[in-house]
C-alpha positions in Angstrom: -19.3 -29.5 -2.5 -16.7 -32.0 -1.3 -18.1 -35.1 0.3 -16.0 -36.8 2.9 -16.1 -40.3 4.4 -14.5 -40.6 7.8 -12.4 -43.6 8.6 -13.2 -45.2 12.0 -9.6 -45.1 13.2 -9.7 -41.3 13.1 -13.0 -40.7 14.7 -12.9 -37.3 13.0 -12.5 -35.7 9.6 -9.0 -34.4 8.7 -10.2 -33.2 5.3 -12.6 -30.8 7.0 -9.9 -29.9 9.5 -7.6 -28.7 6.7 -10.4 -26.4 5.5 -11.6 -25.1 8.8 -8.9 -23.6 11.1 -11.4 -23.3 13.8 -11.9 -27.1 14.0 -9.2 -27.8 16.6 -10.4 -31.4 17.4 -10.9 -32.8 13.9 -7.7 -34.8 14.0 -8.4 -36.4 17.4 -5.8 -34.4 19.3 -6.8 -30.7 19.9 -3.8 -28.5 19.3 -4.7 -26.3 22.3 -4.9 -29.4 24.5 -1.7 -31.2 23.5 0.2 -32.3 26.5 3.6 -31.4 27.7 6.1 -29.8 25.3 3.8 -29.9 22.3 1.1 -28.0 24.2 3.5 -25.2 25.2 4.5 -22.1 23.2 8.0 -23.5 22.8 6.5 -26.6 21.1 4.4 -24.7 18.6 6.6 -25.6 15.7 6.3 -29.3 16.4 2.6 -29.7 17.2 2.0 -31.5 13.9 3.7 -34.5 15.6 0.7 -34.8 17.9 -1.2 -36.4 15.0 -0.5 -40.0 14.0 -1.2 -39.5 10.3 1.3 -36.8 10.1 3.9 -38.8 12.0 3.6 -41.6 9.5 3.8 -39.2 6.6 6.8 -37.4 8.1 8.8 -40.6 8.7 8.0 -41.8 5.2 9.1 -38.5 3.7 12.3 -38.4 5.8 13.3 -42.0 4.8 12.4 -41.4 1.1 14.3 -38.1 0.8 17.4 -39.5 2.5 17.3 -42.3 0.0 16.9 -39.8 -2.8 20.0 -37.8 -1.9 22.0 -41.0 -1.6 20.8 -42.2 -5.0 21.1 -38.7 -6.6 24.8 -38.4 -5.6 25.2 -42.0 -6.8 23.8 -41.1 -10.2 26.1 -38.0 -10.5 29.1 -40.1 -9.5 28.2 -42.8 -11.9 27.8 -40.3 -14.7 31.2 -38.8 -14.0 32.7 -42.3 -14.3 30.8 -43.3 -17.5 31.2 -40.0 -19.3 34.7 -39.1 -18.1 33.4 -36.1 -16.2 31.9 -34.6 -19.4 29.9 -31.5 -18.3 27.5 -32.0 -21.2 26.3 -35.4 -19.9 26.2 -34.1 -16.3 23.9 -31.3 -17.5 21.7 -33.8 -19.4 21.4 -35.9 -16.3 20.3 -32.9 -14.2 17.9 -31.8 -16.8 16.4 -35.3 -17.3 15.8 -35.7 -13.5 14.1 -32.3 -12.9 12.4 -31.4 -16.2 9.3 -33.6 -15.5 8.5 -31.3 -12.5 8.1 -28.5 -15.0 6.2 -30.5 -17.7 4.0 -32.9 -15.7 3.3 -31.2 -12.4 0.1 -29.5 -13.6 -1.3 -32.8 -14.9 -0.2 -34.4 -11.6 -2.2 -31.7 -9.8 -5.4 -32.6 -11.7 -4.8 -36.3 -10.9 -4.3 -35.4 -7.2 -7.8 -33.8 -7.2 -9.4 -36.8 -8.9 -7.7 -39.8 -7.5 -7.0 -40.8 -3.8 -3.9 -39.0 -2.8 -2.5 -41.9 -0.7 -2.9 -44.2 -3.7 -0.9 -41.8 -5.8 1.9 -41.7 -3.2 1.9 -45.5 -3.0 2.2 -45.8 -6.8 4.9 -43.2 -7.0 7.0 -44.7 -4.2 6.5 -48.1 -5.8 7.7 -46.8 -9.2 10.8 -45.3 -7.5 11.6 -48.7 -5.9 11.3 -50.5 -9.3 13.4 -47.9 -11.1 16.1 -48.1 -8.3 16.1 -51.9 -8.6 16.6 -51.8 -12.4 19.3 -49.1 -12.0 21.1 -51.2 -9.4 20.9 -54.3 -11.5 22.2 -52.6 -14.7 25.1 -50.9 -12.7 26.1 -54.1 -11.0 26.2 -56.1 -14.3 28.1 -53.3 -16.1 25.4 -52.8 -18.7 24.7 -49.2 -17.8 25.7 -46.3 -20.2 25.1 -42.5 -20.1 22.0 -42.6 -22.2 20.4 -45.4 -20.2 21.2 -43.5 -17.0 19.5 -40.4 -18.3 16.5 -42.4 -19.4 16.1 -43.9 -15.9 16.6 -40.4 -14.4 13.7 -39.2 -16.5 11.5 -42.0 -15.1 12.5 -41.1 -11.6 11.5 -37.5 -12.4 8.1 -38.6 -13.6 7.5 -40.4 -10.3 8.6 -37.3 -8.3 6.3 -35.1 -10.3 3.2 -37.1 -9.5 4.2 -37.5 -5.8 4.8 -33.8 -5.2 1.2 -32.4 -5.4 -0.2 -35.4 -3.7 2.3 -35.1 -0.9 1.6 -31.4 -0.4 -2.2 -32.1 -0.2 -1.8 -35.1 2.0 0.2 -33.1 4.5 -2.6 -30.5 4.7 -5.1 -33.3 5.3 -3.0 -34.9 8.1 -3.4 -32.1 10.6 -6.1 -29.6 11.7 -5.8 -26.1 10.2 -4.3 -24.7 13.4 -1.3 -27.0 13.0 -0.8 -26.5 9.3 2.2 -24.1 9.7 3.8 -26.7 12.0 3.3 -29.5 9.4 4.7 -27.4 6.5 7.7 -26.1 8.4 8.6 -29.6 9.8 8.3 -31.2 6.3 10.5 -28.4 4.9 13.1 -28.8 7.7 13.1 -32.6 7.1 13.8 -32.0 3.4 16.9 -29.9 4.3 18.0 -32.3 7.0 18.2 -35.1 4.4 20.4 -32.8 2.3 23.0 -33.1 5.0 22.4 -36.7 6.1 22.1 -38.2 2.6 25.5 -37.0 1.3 27.2 -38.1 4.6 25.8 -41.6 4.1 26.6 -41.6 0.4 30.2 -40.5 0.8 31.8 -43.9 1.7 29.6 -45.7 -0.8 30.8 -43.4 -3.6 34.4 -43.5 -2.4 34.3 -47.3 -2.9 32.7 -47.0 -6.3 29.7 -49.1 -5.1 27.1 -47.1 -7.0 24.8 -50.1 -7.2 24.7 -50.0 -3.4 23.5 -46.4 -3.4 20.6 -47.4 -5.7 19.8 -50.4 -3.6 19.5 -48.2 -0.5 17.0 -46.0 -2.4 15.0 -49.1 -3.4 14.7 -50.1 0.2 13.9 -46.6 1.4 11.2 -46.1 -1.2 9.6 -49.5 -0.3 9.7 -48.7 3.4 8.1 -45.3 2.8 5.3 -46.9 0.8 4.6 -49.3 3.8 4.4 -46.3 6.1 2.1 -44.4 3.8 -0.1 -47.5 3.5 -0.7 -47.4 7.2 -1.9 -43.8 7.2 -5.6 -43.3 8.1 -7.0 -40.6 6.0 -10.3 -39.1 4.8 -11.5 -40.0 1.3 -13.5 -37.5 -0.6 -15.5 -37.4 -3.8 -14.2 -34.9 -6.3 -16.4 -32.1 -7.5 -18.1 -32.7 -10.8 -16.5 -30.5 -13.4 -17.2 -30.1 -17.1 -14.4 -30.3 -19.7 -11.2 -32.3 -20.0 -7.8 -32.0 -18.4 -7.0 -28.6 -19.8 -10.3 -27.2 -18.6 -9.5 -28.5 -15.1 -6.0 -27.0 -15.3 -7.6 -23.6 -16.2 -9.9 -24.0 -13.3 -7.0 -24.5 -10.9 -5.2 -21.4 -12.3 -8.4 -19.4 -12.0 -8.9 -20.6 -8.4 -5.3 -19.4 -7.6 -6.1 -16.0 -9.0 -9.4 -15.8 -7.0 -7.9 -16.9 -3.7 -5.6 -14.1 -3.1 -2.8 -13.9 -2.3 -2.2 -17.4 -3.9 -1.1 -16.1 -7.3 1.3 -13.4 -6.0 2.8 -16.0 -3.7 3.3 -18.4 -6.6 5.0 -15.6 -8.6 7.3 -14.8 -5.7 8.2 -18.5 -5.5 9.0 -18.7 -9.2 11.2 -15.6 -9.1 13.2 -16.8 -6.1 13.6 -20.3 -7.7 14.7 -19.0 -11.1 17.1 -16.3 -9.9 17.8 -17.6 -6.4 18.2 -21.4 -5.8 19.4 -21.9 -9.4 22.6 -20.0 -8.5 23.8 -23.2 -6.8 24.7 -24.5 -10.3 27.8 -22.3 -10.4 29.0 -22.9 -6.8 31.8 -25.3 -7.9 33.1 -22.6 -10.2 32.8 -20.0 -7.5 34.7 -22.2 -5.0 37.5 -22.8 -7.4 37.9 -19.4 -9.1 37.0 -17.1 -6.2 37.8 -19.0 -3.0 40.7 -20.9 -4.6 39.7 -24.5 -3.8 37.0 -26.5 -5.5 36.7 -28.7 -2.4 35.1 -25.8 -0.6 31.9 -26.5 -2.6 31.0 -29.3 -0.2 31.2 -26.9 2.7 29.0 -24.4 0.9 26.3 -27.0 0.4 26.4 -28.0 4.0 26.2 -24.3 5.2 23.2 -23.8 2.8 21.4 -26.9 4.0 21.9 -26.1 7.7 20.6 -22.6 7.2 17.6 -23.9 5.2 16.7 -26.4 7.9 16.6 -23.7 10.6 14.8 -21.3 8.3 12.0 -23.8 7.6 11.6 -24.4 11.4 11.6 -20.7 12.2 8.2 -20.3 10.4 6.7 -23.0 12.6 7.7 -21.0 15.7 6.0 -17.8 14.5 2.7 -16.9 16.2 1.7 -14.5 13.4 0.0 -15.9 10.2 2.2 -16.0 7.1 1.8 -13.0 4.8 3.2 -11.6 1.6 4.7 -8.7 3.4 6.6 -11.0 5.8 7.8 -13.1 2.9 8.9 -10.0 1.0 11.0 -8.8 4.0 12.7 -12.2 4.1 13.4 -12.1 0.4 15.0 -8.7 0.8 17.3 -10.3 3.3 18.0 -13.1 0.8 19.0 -10.6 -1.9 21.3 -8.7 0.5 23.0 -12.0 1.6 23.5 -13.1 -2.0 25.0 -9.8 -2.9 27.5 -10.0 -0.1 28.3 -13.6 -1.0 29.0 -12.6 -4.6 31.7 -10.2 -3.3 33.1 -12.6 -0.8 36.8 -13.6 -1.1 37.2 -15.7 2.1 35.6 -19.0 3.0 34.3 -17.7 6.4 32.3 -14.9 4.8 31.0 -17.2 2.0 29.9 -19.8 4.5 28.2 -17.3 6.7 26.3 -15.7 3.8 25.3 -19.1 2.5 23.8 -20.0 5.9 21.8 -16.8 5.7 20.8 -17.5 2.1 19.6 -21.0 3.1 17.7 -19.6 6.1 15.9 -16.8 4.2 15.2 -18.9 1.1 13.5 -21.7 3.0 11.8 -19.4 5.4 10.2 -17.7 2.3 9.3 -20.9 0.7 7.8 -22.5 3.8 5.9 -19.3 4.6 4.4 -19.1 1.1 3.6 -22.8 1.0 1.7 -22.4 4.3 -0.1 -19.3 3.0 -1.2 -21.0 -0.3 -2.3 -24.2 1.6 -4.5 -22.0 3.9 -6.4 -20.2 1.2 -7.1 -22.9 -1.4 -10.2 -25.1 -1.4 -9.8 -28.8 -0.8 -11.2 -29.9 -4.2 -8.6 -27.8 -6.0 -5.7 -28.2 -3.6 -3.8 -30.7 -5.8 -3.9 -28.4 -8.9 -2.9 -25.3 -7.0 -0.1 -27.1 -5.2 1.1 -28.5 -8.6 1.5 -24.9 -9.6 3.6 -24.4 -6.5 5.7 -27.4 -7.5 6.2 -25.9 -11.0 7.2 -22.6 -9.6 9.6 -24.1 -7.0 11.2 -27.2 -8.6 10.1 -26.9 -12.3 12.0 -23.7 -13.0 15.2 -24.8 -11.4 16.6 -26.6 -14.5 15.8 -23.6 -16.7 17.3 -21.2 -14.2 20.4 -23.4 -13.9 20.9 -23.4 -17.6 20.4 -19.6 -17.8 22.7 -18.8 -14.9 25.4 -21.2 -16.1 25.3 -19.7 -19.6 25.4 -16.2 -18.2 28.3 -17.0 -15.9 30.2 -18.4 -18.8 29.9 -15.1 -20.7 30.2 -12.4 -18.0 31.8 -14.3 -15.0 30.4 -16.0 -12.0 30.6 -13.1 -9.5 28.9 -10.6 -11.9 26.2 -13.2 -12.5 25.6 -13.8 -8.8 25.4 -10.0 -8.2 22.8 -9.7 -11.0 20.7 -12.5 -9.4 20.9 -10.7 -6.0 19.8 -7.5 -7.6 16.8 -9.1 -9.3 15.7 -10.9 -6.1 16.2 -7.7 -4.0 14.3 -5.5 -6.5 11.4 -7.9 -6.8 11.1 -8.3 -3.0 11.2 -4.5 -2.5 8.5 -4.0 -5.1 6.4 -6.8 -3.5 6.8 -5.2 -0.1 5.5 -1.9 -1.4 2.5 -3.5 -3.2 1.6 -6.2 -0.8 -1.8 -5.6 0.8 -2.1 -5.5 4.6 -5.4 -7.6 4.6 -5.5 -11.0 6.1 -5.4 -14.1 3.8 -8.6 -15.6 2.7 -8.5 -18.5 5.2 -8.3 -16.0 8.1 -11.4 -14.1 6.7 -13.4 -17.3 6.6 -13.5 -17.5 2.8 -12.2 -21.0 2.4 
């Protein structure tokens, strides 16, 4: 049984609130009594903002993610300069940055269930700030090389891996259960907003070849985010006593995901959509040049995808109905159709329209499934299960990117995209036929 210790500044227990959707006053601001816009049906998607802990977490996440995109584009631009635009080194950089999410996220999930989650976030953001400072110093002094850049990217990836499960779990603890869909959708929308804002801010920095400035911005952003997280009031809890070492705890988390249906089917859908869906972005520059006739169109494709994803994430927060596997499967069918049409597109207008739909349906599915998983898992195992979500979402992207890139090189980019669309559509159709109509475990009072 999880034991909680309430901080005086809250006057209530957000940990219990995340577990008990009926506890509408646990965070100090009842969702049903929120004033003005947040208390109306139109404000349903934004009710998480009624809770101060979530507001602090949201701003920290927004600032940090904006800094990430500025730094990420800075690392790509710097690698282009250092390696003379060698695609092999660009692939190594991408792999180094994202492979820790695949390899370390399960361990990070165990840590998130054993160590204070706010402390994990503080250490992760602090590590990012230090890595950014080192990278800025090496770049400014001219002592950076491709191998060193990849090594620092790997350290960044390790920090991201440990921050992910803790961030997911902390978001669930920052609002009562009734406002969890709002919290997840807002956080997902913010993630996609930074995909647009970050590149806009980074563009003049990269145009001036001031890569060290991009890394310095990320250092400041990470430090500021750590300060905001430090100000969060949250409920501490004592982890459940469990026998066995880290692998036994990992097995417990996986077993818990199987028991709390539909957590495991949701994770499987996330993995399929990540590997065959989002990974298709790796060939977008090739599609823009070979099919649309101008490689510069790639930037417009990214913006269209990000805009659609932002609205898709928010759309889940506006829904009155609880998320379900059937609803997610319907959205994934739409994703497959949009990707199929995109693969056959020959004009920029059609390509942008379909990428907007692709971004919308993709993040609507991901936001819906994250909310669903968060609602059915137990607090003591939340970190481990959400680490599986991180593996399924981000950890498979580098592998999917490698596979799709290799396939496109052999059979062509349009055929590869069409195959990805067919796989996503077929999986979604099968899930729609097999998905049970029963309510999730949280709705049945099993959590």
